[in-house]
TORGU-833001 format. One record per atom (N, C-alpha, C, O): x, y, z. Coordinates in pm, whole numbers, plus 50000, padded with zeros to 5 digits. Layout:
BEGIN
XYZ ...
END
This chain:
BEGIN
520894953549846 519284951449878 518934946350004 519244936050063 518174956650034 517714954950194 516754940850193 516554935850082 516264935550291 515564923550315 514624927050401 514004918850470 514464938950403 513244947250513 512134940250494 511674936150387 511684938950611 510054931250613 509244942750613 509424953550670 508114937850522 507044951950521 506424957550662 506324947850737 506114965950707 505704974650812 504204967750849 503514963250758 503884967450951 502274966050956 501384977850935 500174976950958 501984989750889 501305000050854 502205008650755 503425009250766 501465015150659 502285024250567 501625033750561 500405034250575 502565044850532 502055058850504 501605061150336 502215056950238 500425068650337 499725066950210 500045081750195 499995090050287 500415084450056 500685098050003 499675101249875 500005110749803 498885096549854 498085100149749 497695115549764 498065120349871 497075123549685 496485136949687 497155146149786 496515155849825 498685143549841 498925154349906 499785165649847 500185175349911 500045162949711 500535173649629 501775181049703 502755174849745 501635193049711 502615201849720 502905200749870 503895206949909 502145193149971 502525191450113 503085178850109 503455175150221 503255171650028 503965156250040 505205156650109 505375147950194 506135165050090 507545165550161 507335167150305 507985161750394 506325175150318 506325180650467 505685168050537 506295162350627 504445163950495 503875151850541 504645138450570 504445131250668 505445136450479 505995123250489 507035125450608 506985117450701 507885134850611 508985140250709 508005136650833 508145125950892 507025145850871 506365143850998 505925127951008 506305121951109 505265121950926 505135108550952 506265100550992 506125092551084 507525101950924 508515094750976 509145097351094 509675088951166 509085111851117 509655114251261 508975109551377 509525105951481 507395109851350 506535102951450 506785088051437 506045082351517 507255082551394 507685067051376 507175058151261 507355045951263 506595063751170 506255054851042 507635049950978 508635057050979 507605038750929 508795033750835 508585027650703 509495022450638 507345028350664 506705026750533 506035036350460 505085041750517 506305039950345 505905049050267 505555043050125 506405036550064 504095045550064 503525042749966 503265053649851 502615063649883 503695052549727 503545063949647 503435057949505 503465045749493 503325065049411 503255058349245 503695067949147 503465079849165 504345063649042 504805070748940 503425075748830 503035072448718 503065084248921 501445091048887 501335103948892 500695108048989 501885114848791 501645125748861 500235131148890 499975141048958 499125120748810 497665128748863 497415125848997 496315129749034 498055120549078 497475118249203 498715118149326 498495118849447 499875117049269 501025115649366 502065126849314 502035131849202 503025129949420 504105137849398 505265126849414 506165130849488 505435116049370 506445106249390 508105114449400 508915109549479 508435124449332 509645133049325 509515139049478 510605140649533 508195143049568 508585149349690 508625140049803 508975143549916 508255127149770 508475113849859 509965114549871 510645114949974 510335114549752 511895116649734 512495125349816 513245121449906 512285136049797 512995145149868 512865145650024 513795148350100 511325142250070 511465139750212 512385126750256 512725126550375 512805116350173 513205106650237 514945110850248 515685108050342 515305118050131 516525122050141 516865132650255 517945132450313 515805142450283 515975149950388 516265140050519 517235141750593 515405131050536 515395123750675 516565118050674 517305119350772 517005109550549 518385102350574 519575113950594 520515110550667 519615124750547 520405133350567 520485140650699 521465147650725 519245139050803 519125143950898 519615132651016 519795136451132 519805120150981 519935110951049 518805105651137 519025098851237 517475109351091 516255103551157 516145087351115 515925077751189 516325087450997 516325070950917 517505069650860 518285079050842 517735055250820 518915052850733 517995044550603 516875039850622 518605044050491 517705035950389 517345021450410 516465016250343 517945015650492 517805001150561 516855001650628 516174991350629 516365013650716 515375014550772 513895014950741 512955014250821 513855016450594 512575022850542 511945015250421 512525015050313 510945009850437 510375004750317 509455015050246 508505021150294 510015015850100 509665022350012 508895013449873 509445004849803 507625018249863 506775012349752 506405020249660 506085031549698 506335017949539 505685028249451 504765019649338 504535007949365 504295024549227 503545019149156 504055021448989 504715031148950 503615011048911 503655013848771 501975015048734 501015007648756 502115028248668 500495031248646 500525031048487 501475035048420 499315025448437 498965024148305 498905037248222 498975047848285 498805037448113 498145050448012 497015053448056 496625065048062 496275042748096 494745045248111 494415053448268 493425060548284 495345050948363 495555060248471 496175071448507 496255076248620 496715076248389 497575086548372 496825097248321 495965094048240 496955112148354 496745123548290 497455126348180 498525131748206 497195124348045 497785124747938 497895144547911 498405149047808 497395153048010 497975166147976 499145170948052 499735181748042 499435158548151 500455163248240 501735155948162 501545149348059 503345158048233 504235153448176 503875136648224 503185133748322 504425128448146 504225114148173 505515108948199 506575112248146 505285098648305 506925093348325 507545085348218 508675080448230 506775083948110 507175074148016 506635076547893 505745085047888 507065069247760 506745074547629 505205064847618 505145053047653 504245071447572 503055063447578 502645056047444 501635049647416 503785059347369 503895054147212 504765037147221 504605027747143 505455037747315 506265027047340 505615012747386 504495011547436 506505002647359 505694991947424 505464989247555 506254996847612 504854982947640 504114980947761 505594978647800 506134987847860 506304967647772 507614968447836 508284978047850 508784978547963 508584987547775 509445000047752 508715006647859 509415009447956 507395010147866 506795019747974 506955013748085 506815022248173 507175002548136 507515000448261 508654998848288 508934999048408 509554997148205 510935000848239 511285014648219 512345017848273 510725022948160 510995038048164 510365044748311 510945053648373 509285039548346 508755044748462 509535040648579 509745050148654 510155026548627 510635020848691 511765032448732 511855038748837 512745033348590 513755044748621 513435057748652 514185065748709 512225059848611 511645074548676 511445076748813 511515087548873 511085061948871 510925062349013 512165063149053 512445073449114 513155054049033 514385055649119 514725069549100 514975075549205 514835077448970 515465088448998 514625100849077 515085110249142 513305097649050 512215109249176 512385104949303 512335113549391 512595092049338 513015087449501 514365089049531 514725085349643 515435095149434 516885090449453 517435079149521 518365078749601 516705069949477 517145055749555 517875046149424 517705048649305 518665035449475 519225026149379 518375012849398 518755002649341 517165012549481 516535002749481 515165006649531 515065017449589 514144999249515 512765001049587 512224987449658 512244977049592 511784987349781 511464976549806 510044967749773 509734956049798 509364978549707 507854972749631 507594980849531 507514993049531 507444971949428 506454978849275 505374970549271 505384958449293 504204979049234 502804969749231 502504977049118 502964988249098 501624970549028 500854975048908 499774980248949 498974972649002 499464993448937 498545003148974 497084997748969 496205000349051 496974989048850 495534984448826 496304974448714 497434974548664 494944964648698 495324952848576 495094961248472 494224970048472 496124958048348 496004965848247 494754960448139 493984951748180 494644964348038 493254963147953 493014946747955 491894942447982 494184937147922 494164927147895 494744919347988 495564925848053 494614904348030 495154899348100 496654893848085 497454889248166 496704896447941 498124892547875 498994906247913 500104904347962 498614917947895 499294929947897 499604934048056 500394942648095 498894926748122 499104925548310 500204918548300 501244923848338 500244906548252 501184896548256 502754900748201 503804897148254 502624909048083 503964914448012 504144928348112 505214934248094 503504932448184 503974943048244 504584938548388 505494945248436 504124928248453 504504921148557 505904914048526 506814913148609 505924910648433 507294902448359 508244911248351 509344906248375 508284924148324 509014932748286 509514935948431 510714937248456 508524937148523 509254940348655 509824931948717 510494935248815 509714917348674 510424904048759 511934909848687 512874908248765 512254915348573 513464915448535 514264923348636 515344918848672 513774936348690 514534940648794 514784936348923 515694941048991 513704923948980 514024917049081 515114912449066 515984916349143 515464902548962 516524895548908 517794907448926 518844903448977 517694921448886 518714926748900 518944931249033 520064935649061 518114930849114 518304935249278 517694948149318 517964952549430 516884954649236 516584966449236 515094969149280 514564980149285 514434955349315 512964953149367 513074941649448 513604931049414 512424944649578 512224933049661 511034926149633 511114915149577 509684931949671 508324927849655 507694930149513 507874941049457 506974920549454 506174928649326 504624924449392 504324915249469 503824934349333 502284932949366 501194937349242 501464939549124 500184937649294 498994944349214 498294950349296 498224946349412 497594961849251 496564970049315 495454971649223 495584969049104 494444975449270 493234975549229 492704963049132 492364963749013 492724950549224 492504939649129 491394933049224 491594926349325 490244936449170 488974926349257 488554913349142 487444908849172 488864909749081 488634899848987 489454886549038 490664884949020 488654878249097 489464868549160 489924856049055 490794848449097 489504854348958 489904844948879 491074852948797 492074846948755 490914864048781 492394874448721 493354869248804 494384863248772 492804872848952 494384873549033 494684861249035 495894859149022 493754848549050 494394833149044 495174831448923 496234825148929 494694837148794 495594834948664 496854840948699 497874834748667 496934849648747 498304858048751 499004847348836 499964840948792 498564845748944 499304838749035 499964825348966 501144822048979 499134819448904 499874806148842 500774808348723 501454799148679 500784824148655 501784823648566 502734834548559 503264839248458 502894838448694 504154847048690 505244838148765 504954827848828 506554843448750 507644836848777 507834841348925 507754832849013 508064853548954 508344861349085 506944862549148 506014869449108 507004853549266 505644852749381 505214867049384 506014876149408 503954869149359 503134881349415 503324881949546 503204871549610 503574891049595 503874894049758 502804905049797 502404905049913 502304914749706 501554924149770 500304924949703 500374922249583 499124927949749 498034929749687 497384942749748 497064941149866 497104955349696 496734967349776 495534971049693 495584973849574 494364970849772 493094970649723 492074978649825 492314979749945 490844984449758 490034993749859 489304982449969 488644972349946 489614987050059 488714975950173 488014983350267 488434987650374 486634984750205 485984989950271 484074987950243 483694983050137 483394990850315 481994983250309 481564985250163 481074974550129 481524992750074 480974993949937 481464980349841 480804977749740 482404973549869 482824960449829 482804950349917 483434940149890 482084951450037 481854939750107 483414935550199 483654924650251 484354948650199 485534943850272 486404932350181 487244925150236 486144931650051 487004924049962 487554911150025 488724907750033 486284903650077 486834892850150 487314881250052 488244873850083 486694880249945 486914869049834 488544870849792 489134860149804 489424882249745 490584885849731 491174882149869 491904872249880 490894889249962 491644887650101 491954874050127 493004870050176 491034867550095 490984850650102 492344845750059 493364843250123 492014845249918 493134841649818 494424847449877 495354839449871 494714858849931 495894864349955 496464855850079 497654852950092 495574852750158 496124845450293 496284829350235 497224823250285 495614823350155 495994810250105 497144811650041 497844801750066 497764820249961 499124818649889 500104825849958 501184826349900 500014832650087 501074842150148 501284854050102 502414858950111 500164861350040 500244874949985 500064883950075 499014882750138 500784893450106 500384905350204 499344915050134 499594922150036 498104914250202 497054923350186 497034937350227 496604939350341 497414947850157 497354961850185 495774967250150 495124963950051 495344976150256 494384980150247 494184996350266 494555002050369 493475004450138 493225016150155 491735018750167 490925009650181 491325035050160 490215036150212 489905029150331 488705026750337 490475025550413 490235016250547 489365023850617 488375017850660 489485037350645 488625042650749 487855052150682 486715052850728 488135060850575 487245067550521 485995062550426 485055070050398 486065050850385 485405040950310 484315034550397 483295029950345 484495034250515 483595025650607 482955033050723 483015028250837 482305045750697 481575051250802 480315041450886 479945044051000 479875032150818 479105023250884 479635015750978 478995015051083 481035007550966 481875002951008 482285009951128 482435003551231 482465020951125 483085029651252 482155030951364 482485030151482 480595033751307 479515035251382 478855022351420 477695022651460 479595009351408 478694996851427 479114997251584 480155000251643 477704992351631 478034988351785 478684980451844 478864982551964 479214969351785 479914960051810 481614966851822 482404963451911 481914976251719 482904978751722 483314992951829 484374996951877 481984997551837 482265008151925 482365003152077 483155008652154 481564992652120 481934984152198 483334980852255 483804983252366 484014973052121 485494969552157 486034985152178 486714986152280 485884995852112 486705006152124 486785011952275 487785016952326 485325010152348 485435015252473 486095004552570 486915009052650 485834990552574 486154979452626 487804980452659 488404976452759 488324986952540 489964982752517 490495000552538 491705002052554 489905008952537 490205022952536 491045028452421 492115034452421 490365025352339 490735031952200 489545035652132 488415031252152 489995046052034 489225051751942 488715042151835 489555033851804 487495041151769 487035036651667 487865033351560 488035022151513 488475046351518 489575044551438 490775035151424 491245028651330 491195037251589 492325024751597 491625014851618 492405005451633 490365010651630 490054997451680 490064988651544 490304976651535 489714998551429 489614990651281 491164989151277 491604977751269 492054999751283 493454996951247 494004980151323 494594970551273 493564982251432 494044968651515 493414956451458 494054945951444 492194957851427 491564945751373 492244942351235 492194930451201 492884951251152 493404950751048 494654941351071 494954931451003 495384946951192 496784938651236 496474922351286 497244912851275 495154922351340 494464907951362 494504900751247 495104889951240 493794906851132 493584898951042 494644898850906 494334893850797 495574903550928 496884902850849 496734911650726 497124908650613 496174921950760 496164936350678 496784945450715 496654949950829 497764951550609 498604962950646 497724974250569 497734974850446 497064981950642 496244993750629 497245004850561 498405003550601 497075014950473 497435026150436 496785037350535 495585037650562 497785046850588 497205056150687 497745067950604 498935067650569 496945078250570 497405091150499 497105102650582 497475113050527 496555104250698 496365112350767 497595123950767 498795121450754 496935137950786 498055148750755 498145154750889 499015162950920 497245150550967 497225155351113 498155146951214 497855135051231 499035151051267 499995148151370 499385138351501 499905128251548 498475143051528 497575136151633 497065121851600 497125112451679 496485121251460 495915108151377 497045100951377 497015089551422 498375107051319 499155100351283 499985092551425 500515081451430 499885100751508 500475090551649 499235082851703 499465073451779 498175085451678 496955073451725 497215060151640 497185049151695 497475061651500 497675051551412 498935042851483 498865031151521 500025051151490 501385042851526 501155032551681 501565021151702 500375041551770 500165036351842 499475023551861 499875016051950 498495020251787 497875009451719 499344997051670 499514985751716 500115003451580 501064994951557 501644988651649 501804976451642 502054995651747 503044991051830 502374980251953 503074973952033 501104979851948 500184975652045 500024957552020 499664951751918 500284953952103 500354935052109 499514931352198 499514936752309 498444918852158 497884915152230 496654918852281 495994912052360 496264932052227 494894938452240 493884933452155 494214931252038 492394930552202 491854923952087 491674910652068 490594905352040 492824904552086 492944890751995 492344882252043 492474881252165 491584874051984 491104858852053 489974862652118 489554854452200 489154876052099 487974876152190 486684875652110 486574878051990 485964873152174 484174868952123 483894880252055 483294878751949 484164891052088 483454906352019 484164906051901 483514909051801 485394903051884 486034903551765 485344893451644 485094896051527 485144880851722 484534870351602 482934876851569 482354875651461 482444883251681 480864887351651 481134898151535 480214899251454 482174905751517 482184917151457 482614913551294 482314918751186 483494901651335 483884891751191 482794887051134 482494890551020 482114879251196 480864874751165 479784882751064 479354879850953 479524894351154 478534906451087 479154909950991 478484907150891 480524916650953 481224919350812 481184906950724 481344909150603 481004895250760 480884885850623 479494883250612 479224874450531 478524888550672 477124884150649 476444888750537 475284885250516 
END
């Protein structure tokens, strides 16, 4: 079992379809070391992420110990039942989670996964807890390092789960964008309990932020693009963004931010933008 620390940025593979292998290989050859996928054929090709990883291992680009791999359990409500499902939908939630995780290991060609998250809360909080507890058993077996939750915007539910799980929640992956006020309430809970907050729709969901005069001024002052500035703010604010760009230039720009230290930190302009985003 690897003790790998989560990277500051993850490569997101949603909606990549048949290009998934090509794009994951491109991202890792450029320098990404974390990848996010899901056992959900509706939006992800987890099997092609696995094909990319095996190719990268075979070429010696990276070793398994260099790579942070994250996948998800997606409940039946998030699956397309006209597609081949990763588990028997008639089985119990416990068995669905077990079957889904075994499918993930097979798809990825791995014997352990660094992180597994519930793709969204289930229909009841008790069902969500049951699914999480099933994943806890794989942590006990050394097959998972981190457990987490995705698409959880109910602060009370998050706090209830924090109080009732045995294996600490290590990850929350949510939309972080202007239409939900950048999810600050959940972000604050994550900071309090030492949970790593991962963001998606970080750029595409915040066109107003990318045009904000304070952000534009920061970008100009420090020689960054507006997109790089948002990613750098995420670093400062303890957020791990998912970058799903299919363009090598944008991939390289994102990675340049991941390696940059000292830029923007503790500047009055950042505090002003923080205040504006919280108003």
